[in-house]
C-alpha positions as CSV (number, residue, x, y, z in Angstrom):
1,M,192.2,186.1,105.2
2,L,189.9,185.7,102.3
3,G,187.5,188.2,103.7
4,L,190.2,190.8,104.2
5,G,191.4,190.3,100.7
6,A,188.0,190.8,99.3
7,V,187.7,194.1,101.3
8,A,191.0,195.2,100.0
9,S,190.3,194.4,96.5
10,A,186.9,196.3,96.8
11,A,188.5,199.3,98.3
12,T,191.2,199.5,95.5
13,P,189.0,200.9,92.7
14,A,187.4,203.5,95.0
15,Q,190.9,204.7,95.9
16,A,192.0,204.7,92.3
17,A,188.9,206.5,91.1
18,P,189.8,209.9,89.6
19,A,188.6,213.0,91.3
20,S,185.7,214.6,89.7
21,D,186.7,217.0,86.9
22,P,185.0,220.4,87.1
23,D,185.2,220.9,83.4
24,V,183.1,217.7,82.8
25,R,179.5,219.0,83.1
26,P,176.3,217.5,82.1
27,H,174.8,218.5,78.8
28,A,171.4,218.5,77.1
29,R,170.6,218.0,73.4
30,V,167.5,219.7,72.0
31,L,164.8,217.2,70.7
32,A,162.3,219.8,69.4
33,E,162.5,221.6,66.1
34,R,162.4,224.9,67.9
35,A,162.7,225.3,71.7
36,E,162.5,228.6,73.5
37,V,164.7,229.5,76.4
38,R,163.1,231.8,78.9
39,S,164.3,233.9,81.7
40,G,162.3,231.9,84.4
41,P,160.5,228.6,84.7
42,G,157.4,229.3,83.1
43,F,155.6,230.6,79.9
44,G,155.0,234.1,81.5
45,F,158.8,234.8,81.4
46,R,160.7,236.7,78.7
47,T,162.1,234.6,75.7
48,I,165.8,235.2,75.7
49,A,167.0,232.8,73.1
50,A,165.7,230.1,70.6
51,L,167.4,226.7,70.0
52,S,167.0,224.2,67.2
53,R,167.0,220.5,67.1
54,D,170.4,218.9,68.0
55,D,171.6,222.0,69.7
56,V,173.7,221.2,72.7
57,V,173.8,223.3,76.0
58,E,175.1,222.8,79.4
59,M,172.6,221.7,82.0
60,V,172.5,223.6,85.4
61,E,169.4,222.3,87.0
62,R,166.7,219.8,85.9
63,G,163.0,219.2,86.7
64,K,162.7,221.0,89.9
65,R,160.4,223.8,88.7
66,G,157.4,222.3,87.3
67,G,158.9,220.6,84.2
68,W,161.5,223.1,83.5
69,T,165.2,222.5,83.1
70,R,167.8,225.3,83.7
71,I,170.5,225.5,81.1
72,R,173.5,227.7,80.4
73,L,174.2,228.9,76.8
74,E,177.5,229.4,75.3
75,T,177.5,233.1,76.1
76,G,177.3,232.1,79.9
77,T,173.6,233.3,80.1
78,T,171.3,230.9,82.0
79,G,167.8,230.2,81.1
80,W,164.8,227.7,81.3
81,I,163.6,225.3,78.8
82,L,160.9,222.7,79.0
83,S,162.4,219.4,80.2
84,E,160.4,217.4,77.7
85,Q,162.2,219.2,74.8
86,V,165.7,218.0,75.8
87,E,167.5,214.8,76.7
88,L,170.5,214.6,79.0
89,F,173.9,213.0,78.1
90,G,177.5,213.1,79.1
91,M,179.9,215.2,77.2
92,P,181.6,213.6,74.3
93,E,184.9,212.1,75.0
94,D,187.0,214.6,72.8
95,E,185.4,217.4,74.7
96,K,185.8,216.2,78.3
97,R,189.1,218.1,78.8
98,P,188.8,221.6,77.2
99,G,192.1,223.3,76.3
100,P,193.7,225.8,78.6
101,L,192.4,228.8,76.6
102,R,188.8,227.6,76.8
103,R,189.3,226.8,80.7
104,F,190.6,230.2,81.2
105,G,187.7,231.7,79.3
106,R,185.3,229.8,81.5
107,K,186.9,230.9,84.7
108,L,187.1,234.5,83.5
109,R,183.3,234.3,82.6
110,D,182.3,232.6,85.9
111,K,184.4,234.7,88.4
112,V,184.7,238.3,86.8
113,L,182.4,238.9,83.8
114,G,178.7,238.1,83.4
115,P,176.8,236.2,82.5
116,P,175.2,239.5,81.3
117,N,171.6,240.2,82.5
118,L,170.5,242.4,79.5
119,L,168.3,239.5,78.1
120,T,166.3,239.6,81.5
121,A,166.7,243.2,82.8
122,R,163.7,245.5,83.2
123,M,165.5,248.5,84.7
124,G,169.0,250.1,84.7
125,G,171.0,253.1,85.2
126,A,174.6,254.8,85.2
127,L,176.3,257.3,87.2
128,S,178.6,259.2,84.6
129,A,181.5,261.6,85.1
130,G,183.7,263.0,82.5
131,A,184.0,266.1,80.3
132,L,181.6,268.1,78.2
133,G,183.8,270.2,75.9
134,R,186.3,271.7,78.3
135,E,184.0,271.5,81.2
136,G,183.4,268.9,83.9
137,L,180.3,266.7,83.7
138,F,178.1,264.6,86.0
139,L,175.1,262.7,84.7
140,V,172.5,260.4,86.3
141,R,171.2,258.1,83.7
142,P,168.1,256.0,84.7
143,S,166.7,253.6,82.1
144,G,163.9,251.2,81.3
145,F,164.3,248.3,79.0
146,I,161.7,247.7,76.2
147,S,163.6,244.6,75.0
148,P,167.1,243.2,75.4
149,N,168.4,245.4,72.6
150,V,166.4,248.6,73.3
151,A,166.3,250.8,76.4
152,I,164.9,254.2,77.0
153,E,167.1,256.3,79.0
154,G,166.8,259.6,80.8
155,Y,169.7,261.9,81.7
156,L,170.1,264.6,84.1
157,G,173.0,266.5,85.7
158,P,175.3,269.6,85.8
159,S,178.3,270.7,83.8
160,V,180.5,273.3,85.4
161,G,183.0,275.4,83.7
162,R,185.0,278.6,84.5
163,E,182.6,281.1,83.1
164,T,179.3,279.1,82.9
165,S,177.2,276.5,84.7
166,R,175.0,274.2,82.6
167,G,172.1,271.9,83.5
168,I,171.3,269.0,81.0
169,F,168.1,267.3,80.9
170,G,166.7,264.8,78.2
171,L,165.8,261.4,77.0
172,S,167.6,258.9,74.6
173,A,167.0,255.6,72.9
174,N,169.9,253.1,73.3
175,L,170.4,250.3,70.9
176,Y,172.6,247.5,72.4
177,L,174.2,245.5,69.7
178,S,175.3,242.3,71.6
179,P,173.2,242.0,74.8
180,S,174.0,238.3,75.3
181,I,177.7,238.8,76.0
182,P,179.3,240.7,78.7
183,F,180.9,243.2,76.3
184,T,178.3,245.2,74.2
185,P,178.7,248.4,72.2
186,F,175.7,250.5,71.8
187,L,174.3,253.3,69.8
188,S,172.2,256.2,71.1
189,V,170.0,259.0,69.8
190,G,168.2,261.4,72.1
191,G,167.2,265.0,72.7
192,G,166.3,267.4,75.5
193,A,167.2,270.9,76.7
194,L,170.2,272.7,78.1
195,F,170.1,275.5,80.6
196,T,173.1,277.9,80.6
197,R,173.8,280.4,83.2
198,G,176.8,282.8,83.6
199,K,178.9,283.0,86.7
200,V,178.7,286.1,88.9
201,D,181.6,287.8,87.2
202,A,180.5,286.9,83.7
203,L,178.3,288.8,81.1
204,T,176.4,285.6,79.8
205,D,172.7,285.8,80.4
206,A,170.8,282.8,81.6
207,R,169.1,281.0,78.6
208,W,167.5,277.7,77.6
209,S,168.5,275.8,74.4
210,Y,167.2,272.7,72.6
211,L,169.6,269.7,72.7
212,A,170.3,266.9,70.2
213,S,172.4,264.2,71.5
214,P,173.5,261.4,69.0
215,G,176.4,259.1,70.1
216,G,177.2,255.7,71.6
217,G,179.6,253.8,73.7
218,V,180.6,250.5,75.2
219,W,179.3,248.6,78.3
220,I,181.5,245.9,80.1
221,I,179.2,243.9,82.4
222,F,180.6,242.2,85.4
223,K,178.8,240.0,88.0
224,H,175.4,240.8,89.3
225,G,174.6,243.2,86.5
226,V,177.1,245.8,87.6
227,G,179.8,247.0,85.2
228,L,181.7,249.8,83.5
229,R,180.3,252.0,80.8
230,F,181.9,254.5,78.4
231,D,180.0,257.2,76.5
232,F,180.9,259.3,73.5
233,R,178.4,261.8,72.4
234,N,178.1,264.8,70.4
235,H,175.5,267.2,72.2
236,V,174.3,270.0,69.8
237,S,172.5,272.9,71.6
238,F,170.6,275.2,69.4
239,R,168.3,278.1,69.3
240,A,166.7,280.2,66.7
241,D,169.9,282.3,66.3
242,D,172.8,280.0,67.0
243,A,174.1,276.4,67.5
244,T,176.8,274.9,69.6
245,S,178.5,271.5,69.6
246,L,179.6,270.1,72.8
247,R,181.3,266.7,73.0
248,E,181.0,264.2,75.8
249,Y,183.6,261.8,76.9
250,S,182.5,260.1,80.2
251,G,182.9,256.9,82.2
252,A,180.2,255.4,84.3
253,L,179.4,252.9,86.9
254,A,176.3,251.1,85.4
255,F,173.9,248.5,86.7
256,S,171.0,246.6,85.4
257,F,168.4,244.4,87.2
């Protein structure tokens, strides 16, 4: 009987132990005065953030990649930091149960939005459709990232109207204002050429014009670097004898990798 009682008493705490809380996650405190967070486990990877002493971040994976620890920043972006520059600890008692708004934000970030990959992306692109003035517009926009904030983007595609057909060609520089979060506005300035040709029953001659294309937009990034992008630009075509302003309003399926 004594043995059975001991077994029962030993089993009781196990049965009463609370289920693990998914919101309670291991964290790490930065020990160094300055610690760089990189896009991969090595010094050859791009620096995506810099942390200071006593900064606290969420730990994802520790010490499995040659002395590097994988962490998650407040924005949801994951990166790698030297294991010797951080120490692990449990979350403070007052932070173990985040409020409902914070839990909703985490779930939205983890399930739908990013984390954005503009901090580590090298290439990207967009398939845009919309309006150019009163005409339809379709553009292919490949891009290459110089840094998380700057990308060089080409654009190429047709614009078809009732009386004319146009072909647009050019390059632009895009400045992303908040690459570390899934919602980033951007500014753009570029230039190129515009080829205009009249329809069969129109009297307009085919001609080339120079093109200046300032503007901007918003990029909403979802999982795996895929998202929605909205562009607003003022394309100004000009020649020695005249100039025409054509406004673009377009939406796009955008991606980065």
